[in-house]
OpenMM code with the backbone's topology and positions (N, CA, C; nanometers):
from openmm import Vec3, app, unit

residues = "UNK UNK UNK UNK UNK UNK UNK UNK UNK UNK UNK UNK UNK UNK UNK UNK UNK UNK UNK UNK UNK UNK UNK UNK UNK UNK UNK UNK UNK UNK UNK UNK UNK UNK UNK UNK UNK UNK UNK UNK UNK UNK UNK UNK UNK UNK UNK UNK UNK UNK UNK UNK UNK UNK UNK UNK UNK UNK UNK UNK UNK UNK UNK UNK UNK UNK UNK UNK UNK UNK UNK UNK UNK UNK UNK UNK UNK UNK UNK UNK UNK UNK UNK UNK UNK UNK UNK UNK UNK UNK UNK UNK UNK UNK UNK UNK UNK UNK UNK UNK UNK UNK UNK UNK UNK UNK UNK UNK UNK UNK UNK UNK UNK UNK UNK UNK UNK UNK UNK UNK UNK UNK UNK UNK UNK UNK UNK UNK UNK UNK UNK UNK UNK UNK UNK UNK UNK UNK UNK UNK UNK UNK UNK UNK UNK UNK UNK UNK UNK UNK UNK UNK UNK UNK UNK UNK UNK UNK UNK UNK UNK UNK UNK UNK UNK UNK UNK UNK UNK UNK UNK UNK UNK UNK UNK UNK UNK UNK UNK UNK UNK UNK UNK UNK UNK UNK UNK UNK".split()
positions = [
    Vec3(-0.0714, 3.4989, -0.8187),
    Vec3(-0.1244, 3.3593, -0.7821),
    Vec3(-0.2934, 3.3269, -0.7081),
    Vec3(-0.3333, 3.2107, -0.6288),
    Vec3(-0.4194, 3.2921, -0.5606),
    Vec3(-0.4489, 3.2360, -0.4076),
    Vec3(-0.5278, 3.2845, -0.3803),
    Vec3(-0.5280, 3.3266, -0.2330),
    Vec3(-0.4834, 3.1870, -0.1470),
    Vec3(-0.5579, 3.0939, -0.1616),
    Vec3(-0.5421, 3.0056, -0.1157),
    Vec3(-0.3790, 2.9020, -0.0832),
    Vec3(-0.2577, 2.9247, -0.1848),
    Vec3(-0.1264, 2.9070, -0.2462),
    Vec3(-0.0691, 3.0206, -0.1439),
    Vec3(-0.1131, 3.1646, -0.1850),
    Vec3(-0.0331, 3.2690, -0.0616),
    Vec3(-0.0695, 3.2234, 0.0811),
    Vec3(-0.1976, 3.1936, 0.0856),
    Vec3(-0.2403, 3.1318, 0.2510),
    Vec3(-0.1338, 3.0481, 0.2853),
    Vec3(-0.1569, 2.9880, 0.2482),
    Vec3(-0.0816, 2.7955, 0.2978),
    Vec3(0.0600, 2.8652, 0.2905),
    Vec3(0.1409, 2.9230, 0.1565),
    Vec3(0.2387, 2.9747, 0.1749),
    Vec3(0.3059, 3.0368, 0.3169),
    Vec3(0.2654, 3.1412, 0.3192),
    Vec3(0.2891, 3.1568, 0.4254),
    Vec3(0.2918, 3.1114, 0.5906),
    Vec3(0.1696, 3.0018, 0.5576),
    Vec3(0.1737, 2.9144, 0.7116),
    Vec3(0.3330, 2.8195, 0.6652),
    Vec3(0.3238, 2.7470, 0.6045),
    Vec3(0.4122, 2.6821, 0.6133),
    Vec3(0.5847, 2.7455, 0.6175),
    Vec3(0.6015, 2.8908, 0.5431),
    Vec3(0.7441, 2.8809, 0.6006),
    Vec3(0.7287, 2.9557, 0.6551),
    Vec3(0.6086, 3.0015, 0.8008),
    Vec3(0.5720, 2.9892, 0.9422),
    Vec3(0.6196, 2.9441, 0.9817),
    Vec3(0.5587, 2.8605, 0.9440),
    Vec3(0.5427, 2.7224, 1.0643),
    Vec3(0.7153, 2.6420, 1.0725),
    Vec3(0.7836, 2.6396, 0.9003),
    Vec3(0.8921, 2.5547, 0.8674),
    Vec3(1.0107, 2.6608, 0.8256),
    Vec3(1.0222, 2.7992, 0.8822),
    Vec3(1.1254, 2.8661, 0.8154),
    Vec3(1.2532, 2.8060, 0.7576),
    Vec3(1.3081, 2.7233, 0.7847),
    Vec3(1.4825, 2.6609, 0.7564),
    Vec3(1.3995, 2.6324, 0.6802),
    Vec3(1.2538, 2.5187, 0.6484),
    Vec3(1.2872, 2.3635, 0.5468),
    Vec3(1.2517, 2.4615, 0.4411),
    Vec3(1.1097, 2.5965, 0.4522),
    Vec3(1.1133, 2.6705, 0.3039),
    Vec3(1.1941, 2.7676, 0.2559),
    Vec3(1.3182, 2.7816, 0.3757),
    Vec3(1.4349, 2.8005, 0.3193),
    Vec3(1.5567, 2.6859, 0.2653),
    Vec3(1.5380, 2.6310, 0.2584),
    Vec3(1.6360, 2.5009, 0.2153),
    Vec3(1.5613, 2.5406, 0.0186),
    Vec3(1.4249, 2.5112, -0.0102),
    Vec3(1.3647, 2.4619, -0.1546),
    Vec3(1.3049, 2.6162, -0.0868),
    Vec3(1.3918, 2.7619, -0.1860),
    Vec3(1.3475, 2.8461, -0.1471),
    Vec3(1.3286, 2.8403, -0.3533),
    Vec3(1.4722, 2.7511, -0.3571),
    Vec3(1.4619, 2.7650, -0.5514),
    Vec3(1.3083, 2.7142, -0.6001),
    Vec3(1.3127, 2.5624, -0.5882),
    Vec3(1.1604, 2.4636, -0.6425),
    Vec3(1.0198, 2.5939, -0.5616),
    Vec3(1.0648, 2.6576, -0.4774),
    Vec3(0.9422, 2.7999, -0.4283),
    Vec3(0.9351, 2.8843, -0.5366),
    Vec3(1.0660, 2.9144, -0.5593),
    Vec3(1.0438, 2.9961, -0.7356),
    Vec3(0.9528, 2.9278, -0.7999),
    Vec3(1.0317, 2.8579, -0.8616),
    Vec3(0.9926, 2.8092, -0.9546),
    Vec3(0.8392, 2.7384, -0.9824),
    Vec3(0.8083, 2.7548, -0.8543),
    Vec3(0.6420, 2.6625, -0.8994),
    Vec3(0.5570, 2.7808, -0.9268),
    Vec3(0.4663, 2.7062, -1.0406),
    Vec3(0.3818, 2.8724, -1.0334),
    Vec3(0.2078, 2.7760, -1.0557),
    Vec3(0.2290, 2.6422, -1.0592),
    Vec3(0.0908, 2.5565, -1.0445),
    Vec3(0.1254, 2.3879, -1.0853),
    Vec3(0.1004, 2.3327, -1.0419),
    Vec3(0.0820, 2.1767, -1.0712),
    Vec3(0.0172, 2.1076, -1.2267),
    Vec3(0.0640, 2.1206, -1.3393),
    Vec3(0.0902, 2.1314, -1.3981),
    Vec3(0.0751, 1.9404, -1.4544),
    Vec3(0.0827, 1.9093, -1.3804),
    Vec3(0.1479, 1.7530, -1.4065),
    Vec3(0.0320, 1.6401, -1.3118),
    Vec3(-0.1080, 1.7569, -1.2492),
    Vec3(-0.2434, 1.6858, -1.2859),
    Vec3(-0.3023, 1.7745, -1.2841),
    Vec3(-0.4317, 1.6735, -1.3476),
    Vec3(-0.5205, 1.7230, -1.4602),
    Vec3(-0.6710, 1.7497, -1.3287),
    Vec3(-0.6510, 1.9022, -1.2769),
    Vec3(-0.8017, 1.8953, -1.1807),
    Vec3(-0.8332, 1.9834, -1.2437),
    Vec3(-0.9887, 1.8807, -1.2056),
    Vec3(-1.1196, 1.8665, -1.2098),
    Vec3(-1.2510, 1.9264, -1.1420),
    Vec3(-1.3294, 1.9586, -1.1457),
    Vec3(-1.4526, 1.9359, -1.0553),
    Vec3(-1.5214, 1.9094, -1.0044),
    Vec3(-1.5331, 1.7915, -0.9165),
    Vec3(-1.5731, 1.6918, -0.8288),
    Vec3(-1.7344, 1.7145, -0.8335),
    Vec3(-1.8266, 1.6614, -0.8077),
    Vec3(-1.9891, 1.6446, -0.8395),
    Vec3(-2.0368, 1.7567, -0.7073),
    Vec3(-1.9514, 1.7390, -0.5728),
    Vec3(-2.0011, 1.8909, -0.4151),
    Vec3(-1.9669, 1.9530, -0.4687),
    Vec3(-1.8533, 2.0086, -0.6097),
    Vec3(-1.8348, 2.1564, -0.5883),
    Vec3(-1.6769, 2.1380, -0.5081),
    Vec3(-1.6321, 2.0836, -0.5039),
    Vec3(-1.4729, 2.0874, -0.4345),
    Vec3(-1.4006, 2.0208, -0.5536),
    Vec3(-1.2660, 2.0209, -0.5436),
    Vec3(-1.1176, 2.0496, -0.5932),
    Vec3(-1.1370, 1.8376, -0.5525),
    Vec3(-1.0625, 1.8170, -0.7560),
    Vec3(-0.9906, 1.6874, -0.6865),
    Vec3(-0.9216, 1.6857, -0.8610),
    Vec3(-0.8240, 1.6080, -0.8609),
    Vec3(-0.7366, 1.5878, -0.9999),
    Vec3(-0.7511, 1.4472, -0.9972),
    Vec3(-0.6086, 1.4170, -1.1350),
    Vec3(-0.6422, 1.3174, -1.1641),
    Vec3(-0.4703, 1.3225, -1.2245),
    Vec3(-0.3958, 1.2050, -1.2266),
    Vec3(-0.2264, 1.2095, -1.2781),
    Vec3(-0.1980, 1.0635, -1.3494),
    Vec3(-0.2018, 1.0841, -1.5288),
    Vec3(-0.1439, 1.0120, -1.5274),
    Vec3(-0.2600, 0.8893, -1.5265),
    Vec3(-0.4025, 0.9447, -1.5340),
    Vec3(-0.4731, 0.8249, -1.5938),
    Vec3(-0.5449, 0.8097, -1.4658),
    Vec3(-0.4763, 0.8025, -1.3519),
    Vec3(-0.5260, 0.7654, -1.2043),
    Vec3(-0.5911, 0.8688, -1.1230),
    Vec3(-0.7156, 0.9203, -1.0105),
    Vec3(-0.8137, 0.9309, -0.9984),
    Vec3(-0.7041, 0.9785, -0.8432),
    Vec3(-0.6879, 1.0754, -0.8174),
    Vec3(-0.5844, 1.0997, -0.6141),
    Vec3(-0.7040, 1.0712, -0.5760),
    Vec3(-0.8929, 1.1689, -0.5933),
    Vec3(-0.9517, 1.1301, -0.4773),
    Vec3(-1.1017, 1.0960, -0.6286),
    Vec3(-1.1833, 1.1093, -0.5181),
    Vec3(-1.3152, 1.0583, -0.4972),
    Vec3(-1.3553, 1.2182, -0.6986),
    Vec3(-1.4398, 1.1472, -0.7137),
    Vec3(-1.5084, 1.3049, -0.8361),
    Vec3(-1.6212, 1.3135, -0.7841),
    Vec3(-1.6573, 1.2352, -0.6630),
    Vec3(-1.8324, 1.2852, -0.5880),
    Vec3(-1.7892, 1.3370, -0.4635),
    Vec3(-1.7295, 1.3590, -0.3562),
    Vec3(-1.7106, 1.3743, -0.2379),
    Vec3(-1.5420, 1.3465, -0.2527),
    Vec3(-1.4794, 1.3924, -0.2468),
    Vec3(-1.3783, 1.4269, -0.1777),
    Vec3(-1.3411, 1.4195, -0.0787),
    Vec3(-1.4414, 1.5154, 0.0359),
    Vec3(-1.4054, 1.5000, 0.1430),
    Vec3(-1.4272, 1.4410, 0.2947),
    Vec3(-1.5581, 1.2922, 0.2105),
    Vec3(-1.6189, 1.2116, 0.2352),
    Vec3(-1.5251, 1.1551, 0.2551),
    Vec3(-1.4157, 1.0388, 0.1585),
    Vec3(-1.4173, 0.9690, 0.0537),
    Vec3(-1.3246, 0.9630, 0.2162),
    Vec3(-1.2594, 1.1027, 0.2245),
    Vec3(-1.1439, 1.0932, 0.2736),
    Vec3(-1.1386, 1.0624, 0.4119),
    Vec3(-1.3061, 1.1273, 0.4772),
    Vec3(-1.3093, 1.0894, 0.6376),
    Vec3(-1.3821, 0.9651, 0.6387),
    Vec3(-1.4037, 0.9020, 0.5146),
    Vec3(-1.4084, 0.7441, 0.5135),
    Vec3(-1.2617, 0.6506, 0.5122),
    Vec3(-1.2444, 0.7270, 0.4928),
    Vec3(-1.0597, 0.6183, 0.4806),
    Vec3(-0.9997, 0.6144, 0.6445),
    Vec3(-0.9793, 0.7701, 0.7144),
    Vec3(-0.9788, 0.7928, 0.8554),
    Vec3(-1.0986, 0.7382, 0.9542),
    Vec3(-1.2215, 0.7436, 0.9179),
    Vec3(-1.3004, 0.6106, 0.9546),
    Vec3(-1.2455, 0.4801, 0.9817),
    Vec3(-1.1881, 0.4412, 0.9035),
    Vec3(-1.2007, 0.3244, 0.8541),
    Vec3(-1.0199, 0.2384, 0.9663),
    Vec3(-0.9722, 0.3362, 1.0135),
    Vec3(-0.8824, 0.3270, 1.1241),
    Vec3(-0.8967, 0.4171, 1.2299),
    Vec3(-1.0164, 0.4086, 1.2527),
    Vec3(-1.0294, 0.4658, 1.3686),
    Vec3(-1.0033, 0.4299, 1.5236),
    Vec3(-1.0172, 0.2995, 1.5650),
    Vec3(-0.9726, 0.1917, 1.6393),
    Vec3(-0.8075, 0.2106, 1.6536),
    Vec3(-0.7382, 0.2014, 1.5646),
    Vec3(-0.6102, 0.1818, 1.4988),
    Vec3(-0.5384, 0.3154, 1.6359),
    Vec3(-0.6313, 0.4104, 1.5752),
    Vec3(-0.6114, 0.5718, 1.5084),
    Vec3(-0.5412, 0.6589, 1.7511),
    Vec3(-0.6310, 0.5728, 1.7975),
    Vec3(-0.7477, 0.5670, 1.9745),
    Vec3(-0.5577, 0.5348, 2.0239),
    Vec3(-0.5198, 0.4818, 2.0165),
    Vec3(-0.3916, 0.5111, 2.0989),
    Vec3(-0.2128, 0.5022, 1.9939),
    Vec3(-0.2330, 0.5224, 1.8852),
    Vec3(-0.1730, 0.5205, 1.8234),
    Vec3(-0.0356, 0.6606, 1.8564),
    Vec3(0.0375, 0.6668, 1.8575),
    Vec3(0.1971, 0.7273, 1.8836),
    Vec3(0.2133, 0.8368, 1.7228),
    Vec3(0.1595, 0.7807, 1.6063),
    Vec3(0.1498, 0.9009, 1.4697),
    Vec3(0.1133, 0.8315, 1.3620),
    Vec3(0.0729, 0.9446, 1.2858),
    Vec3(-0.0308, 0.8887, 1.2016),
    Vec3(0.0518, 0.8978, 1.0953),
    Vec3(0.1039, 0.8317, 0.9386),
    Vec3(0.1728, 0.8250, 0.8966),
    Vec3(0.1292, 0.8377, 0.7478),
    Vec3(0.1401, 0.8784, 0.6620),
    Vec3(0.0317, 0.9245, 0.5340),
    Vec3(0.2251, 0.9377, 0.4662),
    Vec3(0.2203, 0.7819, 0.2875),
    Vec3(0.2501, 0.8072, 0.2622),
    Vec3(0.2058, 0.8241, 0.0869),
    Vec3(0.2574, 0.9073, 0.0936),
    Vec3(0.2036, 1.0324, -0.0182),
    Vec3(0.0759, 1.1325, 0.0154),
    Vec3(-0.0299, 1.1996, -0.0767),
    Vec3(-0.1261, 1.2317, 0.0243),
    Vec3(-0.1702, 1.2987, -0.0817),
    Vec3(-0.2021, 1.2906, -0.1812),
    Vec3(-0.2730, 1.3667, -0.3334),
    Vec3(-0.2891, 1.4594, -0.2691),
    Vec3(-0.3636, 1.6258, -0.2630),
    Vec3(-0.4084, 1.7074, -0.3289),
    Vec3(-0.4542, 1.7017, -0.0725),
    Vec3(-0.4172, 1.6487, -0.0416),
    Vec3(-0.4691, 1.6363, 0.1045),
    Vec3(-0.5527, 1.6736, 0.2194),
    Vec3(-0.6356, 1.5804, 0.1561),
    Vec3(-0.7918, 1.5555, 0.2085),
    Vec3(-0.8069, 1.4039, 0.3349),
    Vec3(-0.7452, 1.2898, 0.3036),
    Vec3(-0.7285, 1.2333, 0.4555),
    Vec3(-0.6139, 1.3371, 0.5826),
    Vec3(-0.5242, 1.3877, 0.4813),
    Vec3(-0.4128, 1.4535, 0.6722),
    Vec3(-0.5501, 1.5527, 0.7323),
    Vec3(-0.6286, 1.6337, 0.5705),
    Vec3(-0.6520, 1.7322, 0.6917),
    Vec3(-0.8301, 1.6721, 0.8058),
    Vec3(-0.9116, 1.5543, 0.6690),
    Vec3(-1.0098, 1.5391, 0.7759),
    Vec3(-0.9280, 1.3972, 0.8931),
    Vec3(-0.7785, 1.3653, 0.9590),
    Vec3(-0.7596, 1.2953, 1.0525),
    Vec3(-0.7255, 1.4569, 1.0889),
    Vec3(-0.6921, 1.5685, 1.0941),
    Vec3(-0.6865, 1.6948, 1.1962),
    Vec3(-0.7408, 1.7482, 1.2472),
    Vec3(-0.8773, 1.7598, 1.1842),
    Vec3(-1.0159, 1.7546, 1.2745),
    Vec3(-1.0495, 1.6834, 1.3573),
    Vec3(-1.0543, 1.5849, 1.3328),
    Vec3(-1.0444, 1.4678, 1.4382),
    Vec3(-0.9649, 1.4219, 1.5855),
    Vec3(-0.8275, 1.3866, 1.5698),
    Vec3(-0.7060, 1.4245, 1.5601),
    Vec3(-0.6325, 1.5314, 1.5912),
    Vec3(-0.6815, 1.6455, 1.6645),
    Vec3(-0.5696, 1.7536, 1.6317),
    Vec3(-0.4367, 1.8217, 1.6344),
    Vec3(-0.3703, 1.6875, 1.7847),
    Vec3(-0.2255, 1.7661, 1.7572),
    Vec3(-0.1964, 1.6010, 1.7750),
    Vec3(-0.2206, 1.4638, 1.6996),
    Vec3(-0.1280, 1.3162, 1.6861),
    Vec3(-0.0009, 1.3096, 1.5832),
    Vec3(0.0825, 1.3380, 1.6175),
    Vec3(0.1780, 1.3027, 1.4998),
    Vec3(0.1384, 1.2986, 1.4051),
    Vec3(0.2348, 1.3745, 1.3199),
    Vec3(0.1395, 1.3507, 1.1823),
    Vec3(0.2624, 1.3544, 1.0700),
    Vec3(0.2452, 1.2679, 1.0368),
    Vec3(0.3823, 1.2526, 0.9534),
    Vec3(0.3382, 1.2279, 0.8115),
    Vec3(0.4138, 1.3519, 0.7119),
    Vec3(0.3747, 1.3244, 0.5764),
    Vec3(0.4715, 1.2820, 0.4642),
    Vec3(0.4836, 1.1601, 0.3956),
    Vec3(0.5639, 1.1643, 0.3544),
    Vec3(0.6238, 1.1547, 0.1760),
    Vec3(0.6405, 1.2490, 0.0962),
    Vec3(0.6625, 1.3239, -0.0133),
    Vec3(0.7427, 1.3533, -0.0843),
    Vec3(0.8133, 1.2519, -0.1631),
    Vec3(0.9792, 1.2711, -0.2771),
    Vec3(0.9953, 1.3226, -0.2891),
    Vec3(0.8472, 1.4034, -0.3835),
    Vec3(0.8379, 1.5222, -0.4724),
    Vec3(0.8127, 1.6711, -0.3686),
    Vec3(0.9176, 1.7492, -0.4094),
    Vec3(0.8532, 1.8849, -0.3846),
    Vec3(0.7188, 1.9577, -0.4457),
    Vec3(0.7504, 1.9223, -0.5702),
    Vec3(0.6645, 1.9458, -0.6711),
    Vec3(0.4906, 1.9225, -0.5977),
    Vec3(0.5414, 1.8282, -0.6282),
    Vec3(0.3695, 1.7769, -0.5878),
    Vec3(0.3237, 1.8583, -0.3452),
    Vec3(0.3445, 1.8309, -0.3414),
    Vec3(0.3475, 1.9056, -0.1776),
    Vec3(0.3340, 2.0318, -0.2318),
    Vec3(0.4243, 2.1079, -0.3189),
    Vec3(0.3579, 2.2349, -0.2897),
    Vec3(0.2479, 2.2461, -0.4335),
    Vec3(0.2020, 2.1058, -0.4825),
    Vec3(0.0933, 2.1404, -0.5329),
    Vec3(-0.0655, 2.1638, -0.4514),
    Vec3(-0.0651, 2.0505, -0.3651),
    Vec3(-0.1290, 1.9572, -0.3085),
    Vec3(-0.1642, 2.2214, -0.2232),
    Vec3(-0.0857, 2.2798, -0.1331),
    Vec3(-0.0696, 2.3738, -0.0733),
    Vec3(-0.1710, 2.4871, -0.2159),
    Vec3(-0.1322, 2.4554, -0.3633),
    Vec3(-0.1855, 2.5208, -0.4508),
    Vec3(-0.2890, 2.5245, -0.4622),
    Vec3(-0.3773, 2.4147, -0.3831),
    Vec3(-0.5591, 2.3208, -0.4480),
    Vec3(-0.6032, 2.2964, -0.3511),
    Vec3(-0.6035, 2.3278, -0.2179),
    Vec3(-0.6086, 2.2677, -0.0738),
    Vec3(-0.5676, 2.3160, 0.0222),
    Vec3(-0.7305, 2.4207, 0.0954),
    Vec3(-0.6681, 2.5291, 0.2552),
    Vec3(-0.6368, 2.3732, 0.2619),
    Vec3(-0.5065, 2.4389, 0.3364),
    Vec3(-0.3844, 2.3359, 0.4887),
    Vec3(-0.4061, 2.3885, 0.6280),
    Vec3(-0.4797, 2.4563, 0.6142),
    Vec3(-0.4872, 2.5441, 0.7517),
    Vec3(-0.4256, 2.4356, 0.8596),
    Vec3(-0.6009, 2.3331, 0.8742),
    Vec3(-0.5591, 2.2773, 0.9646),
    Vec3(-0.4394, 2.1436, 1.0316),
    Vec3(-0.3612, 2.1356, 0.9043),
    Vec3(-0.2557, 2.0638, 0.8816),
    Vec3(-0.1059, 2.1068, 0.9814),
    Vec3(-0.1286, 2.2802, 0.9046),
    Vec3(-0.0459, 2.3518, 0.9714),
    Vec3(-0.0338, 2.4213, 1.1536),
    Vec3(-0.1733, 2.3436, 1.1452),
    Vec3(-0.1825, 2.3898, 1.2800),
    Vec3(-0.2018, 2.3382, 1.4043),
    Vec3(-0.1708, 2.1867, 1.3358),
    Vec3(-0.1188, 2.0702, 1.4086),
    Vec3(0.0308, 2.0927, 1.5171),
    Vec3(0.0089, 2.1029, 1.6060),
    Vec3(0.2042, 2.1050, 1.6994),
    Vec3(0.2195, 2.0155, 1.6464),
    Vec3(0.2227, 1.9033, 1.6243),
    Vec3(0.2956, 1.7414, 1.6256),
    Vec3(0.2889, 1.7197, 1.4454),
    Vec3(0.3238, 1.8314, 1.3502),
    Vec3(0.3644, 1.7884, 1.2011),
    Vec3(0.4676, 1.7672, 1.2113),
    Vec3(0.5082, 1.6633, 1.1332),
    Vec3(0.6684, 1.6102, 1.0540),
    Vec3(0.6061, 1.6087, 0.9145),
    Vec3(0.7222, 1.7226, 0.8949),
    Vec3(0.7455, 1.7173, 0.6630),
    Vec3(0.7643, 1.6546, 0.5910),
    Vec3(0.8405, 1.5252, 0.6031),
    Vec3(0.9480, 1.4642, 0.5810),
    Vec3(0.9881, 1.4892, 0.3783),
    Vec3(1.0391, 1.5259, 0.3191),
    Vec3(0.9595, 1.6103, 0.2369),
    Vec3(1.1195, 1.5708, 0.1905),
    Vec3(1.1235, 1.5471, 0.0076),
    Vec3(1.2281, 1.4927, -0.0609),
    Vec3(1.3401, 1.4466, 0.0525),
    Vec3(1.3517, 1.3267, 0.0854),
    Vec3(1.4071, 1.2634, 0.1550),
    Vec3(1.4512, 1.1192, 0.1509),
    Vec3(1.5640, 1.0731, 0.2114),
    Vec3(1.5379, 0.9582, 0.1130),
    Vec3(1.4882, 0.8116, 0.1733),
    Vec3(1.4174, 0.7517, 0.1125),
    Vec3(1.3140, 0.5992, 0.2271),
    Vec3(1.3821, 0.5868, 0.3396),
    Vec3(1.5080, 0.5700, 0.3213),
    Vec3(1.6045, 0.5365, 0.5094),
    Vec3(1.5729, 0.6214, 0.5441),
    Vec3(1.5630, 0.7620, 0.4850),
    Vec3(1.5692, 0.9096, 0.6327),
    Vec3(1.4455, 0.8870, 0.6479),
    Vec3(1.3102, 0.8477, 0.6152),
    Vec3(1.1881, 0.8552, 0.6163),
    Vec3(1.1602, 0.7556, 0.6951),
    Vec3(1.2442, 0.6129, 0.6937),
    Vec3(1.2052, 0.4841, 0.7469),
    Vec3(1.2805, 0.5690, 0.9012),
    Vec3(1.3656, 0.5851, 0.9798),
    Vec3(1.4020, 0.6448, 1.0414),
    Vec3(1.3527, 0.7103, 1.1057),
    Vec3(1.2987, 0.8727, 1.0353),
    Vec3(1.2141, 0.9281, 1.0821),
    Vec3(1.0556, 0.8596, 1.1845),
    Vec3(1.0350, 0.7943, 1.1302),
    Vec3(0.9024, 0.6996, 1.1649),
    Vec3(0.9442, 0.6016, 1.2225),
    Vec3(1.0152, 0.5700, 1.2251),
    Vec3(1.1247, 0.4373, 1.4086),
    Vec3(1.1321, 0.4582, 1.4738),
    Vec3(1.0454, 0.6255, 1.4851),
    Vec3(1.0923, 0.7117, 1.5953),
    Vec3(0.9700, 0.7398, 1.7190),
    Vec3(0.8748, 0.6986, 1.6483),
    Vec3(0.7422, 0.6982, 1.7077),
    Vec3(0.6962, 0.5775, 1.7362),
    Vec3(0.8000, 0.4187, 1.6568),
    Vec3(0.7409, 0.2644, 1.6175),
    Vec3(0.6280, 0.2508, 1.5655),
    Vec3(0.6806, 0.2006, 1.4922),
    Vec3(0.6458, 0.1217, 1.3179),
    Vec3(0.4999, 0.0817, 1.4224),
    Vec3(0.4849, -0.0148, 1.4857),
    Vec3(0.3493, -0.0803, 1.4967),
    Vec3(0.2942, -0.0058, 1.6232),
    Vec3(0.3145, 0.1294, 1.6876),
    Vec3(0.2113, 0.2423, 1.7221),
    Vec3(0.1554, 0.3585, 1.6012),
    Vec3(0.2469, 0.3525, 1.4836),
    Vec3(0.1457, 0.4494, 1.4262),
    Vec3(0.0955, 0.3702, 1.2618),
    Vec3(0.0208, 0.4705, 1.2715),
    Vec3(-0.1103, 0.4287, 1.1858),
    Vec3(-0.0385, 0.3859, 1.0705),
    Vec3(-0.0214, 0.3317, 0.9075),
    Vec3(-0.0749, 0.3725, 0.7854),
    Vec3(-0.1350, 0.4253, 0.6984),
    Vec3(-0.1127, 0.4970, 0.6191),
    Vec3(-0.2667, 0.5378, 0.5240),
    Vec3(-0.1839, 0.5256, 0.4229),
    Vec3(-0.1821, 0.4587, 0.3143),
    Vec3(-0.0964, 0.4491, 0.1424),
    Vec3(-0.1812, 0.3826, 0.0749),
    Vec3(-0.2478, 0.5704, 0.0317),
    Vec3(-0.3239, 0.4633, -0.1335),
    Vec3(-0.2305, 0.4784, -0.2288),
    Vec3(-0.2692, 0.3424, -0.3048),
    Vec3(-0.1520, 0.3438, -0.4264),
    Vec3(-0.2058, 0.4312, -0.6023),
    Vec3(-0.2694, 0.5436, -0.5265),
    Vec3(-0.2568, 0.6419, -0.6568),
    Vec3(-0.1598, 0.7680, -0.6054),
    Vec3(-0.2110, 0.7932, -0.4466),
    Vec3(-0.1772, 0.9196, -0.4377),
    Vec3(0.0523, 0.8887, -0.3612),
    Vec3(0.0472, 0.7832, -0.4586),
    Vec3(0.2204, 0.7278, -0.4667),
    Vec3(0.2721, 0.6457, -0.5986),
    Vec3(0.1044, 0.6608, -0.7452),
    Vec3(0.1975, 0.6161, -0.8066),
    Vec3(0.2858, 0.7013, -0.8471),
    Vec3(0.3364, 0.8148, -0.8979),
    Vec3(0.3903, 0.9193, -0.8977),
    Vec3(0.5572, 0.9249, -0.9251),
    Vec3(0.5952, 0.8156, -0.7317),
    Vec3(0.7083, 0.7816, -0.7063),
    Vec3(0.7329, 0.5758, -0.6410),
    Vec3(0.6869, 0.5367, -0.7413),
    Vec3(0.6522, 0.4079, -0.6912),
    Vec3(0.7683, 0.3578, -0.6016),
    Vec3(0.8274, 0.3284, -0.7196),
    Vec3(0.9650, 0.2723, -0.6592),
    Vec3(1.0378, 0.2985, -0.5932),
    Vec3(1.0087, 0.4840, -0.4780),
    Vec3(1.0422, 0.5521, -0.3370),
    Vec3(0.9456, 0.4975, -0.2652),
    Vec3(0.8089, 0.5047, -0.2358),
    Vec3(0.7009, 0.4542, -0.1987),
    Vec3(0.7617, 0.2470, -0.1421),
    Vec3(0.7765, 0.1505, -0.2837),
    Vec3(0.8023, 0.0442, -0.1946),
    Vec3(0.9117, 0.0564, -0.1273),
    Vec3(1.0482, 0.0571, -0.1821),
    Vec3(1.1581, 0.0791, -0.0442),
    Vec3(1.1298, 0.1754, 0.0641),
    Vec3(1.0124, 0.1823, 0.0873),
    Vec3(1.0037, 0.2797, 0.2526),
    Vec3(0.8793, 0.2121, 0.2187),
    Vec3(0.7997, 0.1236, 0.2098),
    Vec3(0.7390, 0.0062, 0.2354),
    Vec3(0.7688, -0.1262, 0.2766),
    Vec3(0.8935, -0.1447, 0.2040),
    Vec3(0.9409, -0.2964, 0.2958),
    Vec3(1.0313, -0.2450, 0.3783),
    Vec3(1.1289, -0.1509, 0.4378),
    Vec3(1.2328, -0.0960, 0.5029),
    Vec3(1.1419, -0.1006, 0.6518),
    Vec3(0.9874, -0.0031, 0.5993),
    Vec3(0.9029, -0.0211, 0.6975),
    Vec3(0.8333, -0.1652, 0.7767),
    Vec3(0.8116, -0.2980, 0.6926),
    Vec3(0.7833, -0.4067, 0.6985),
    Vec3(0.8787, -0.4841, 0.7407),
    Vec3(1.0019, -0.4551, 0.7286),
    Vec3(1.0926, -0.5310, 0.7903),
    Vec3(1.1935, -0.4582, 0.9014),
    Vec3(1.1607, -0.3349, 0.9580),
    Vec3(1.1414, -0.2347, 1.0735),
    Vec3(1.0721, -0.3789, 1.2095),
    Vec3(0.8978, -0.3131, 1.1035),
    Vec3(0.8071, -0.4434, 1.1855),
    Vec3(0.8133, -0.5412, 1.2718),
    Vec3(0.8855, -0.6341, 1.1119),
    Vec3(0.8967, -0.7540, 1.1626),
    Vec3(1.0633, -0.8030, 1.2814),
    Vec3(1.1197, -0.6551, 1.2858),
    Vec3(1.2576, -0.6458, 1.3955),
    Vec3(1.1316, -0.5656, 1.5086),
    Vec3(1.0825, -0.5126, 1.5183),
    Vec3(1.0154, -0.5098, 1.6155),
    Vec3(0.9231, -0.5815, 1.7266),
    Vec3(0.8344, -0.6950, 1.6335),
    Vec3(0.7564, -0.8212, 1.7102),
    Vec3(0.8847, -0.9291, 1.7370),
    Vec3(1.0149, -0.9306, 1.6624),
    Vec3(1.1004, -0.9727, 1.7279),
    Vec3(1.1434, -0.9437, 1.9203),
] * unit.nanometer
topology = app.Topology()
chain = topology.addChain("A")
for resn in residues:
    res = topology.addResidue(resn, chain)
    for name in ("N", "CA", "C"):
        topology.addAtom(name, app.Element.getBySymbol(name[0]), res)
């Protein structure tokens, strides 16, 4: 096992002991993210592809993530939550945590193995330090929508990279439909 995986797993278990207990079978069965083609980016960091889609830049994934966060920096100033519908290896949530260390951070991922794969490859220390981190893992689209609604759809900033959602497109399509429906209700 690698040290990144071990450190992240310890942080996850300490931060979310009940969730760790719930996914204990998946934790025992997980060995590595064989669903991703892991490659080294030009800047030396790790990136990956899945089904021919790049999850992150092959040149500088950290800068790409920072640019994604910076593109919504004005919205984030007054946001009550930041919501990531999928997150690839986790570069964008990490970039956000360098700027806004305590914003409620909702990470939505229907496939527990994709979450574990990100823990295997990338140091999530900053994410786990966020005191308002919410992991919506393997929940239904309706459950994720209810969770997001607690912060207000119009008061949340959404990050939805199509390549991060492609592995579970039908799931994320339903969530995005529910979000839009709830946004319309809030506006009325």
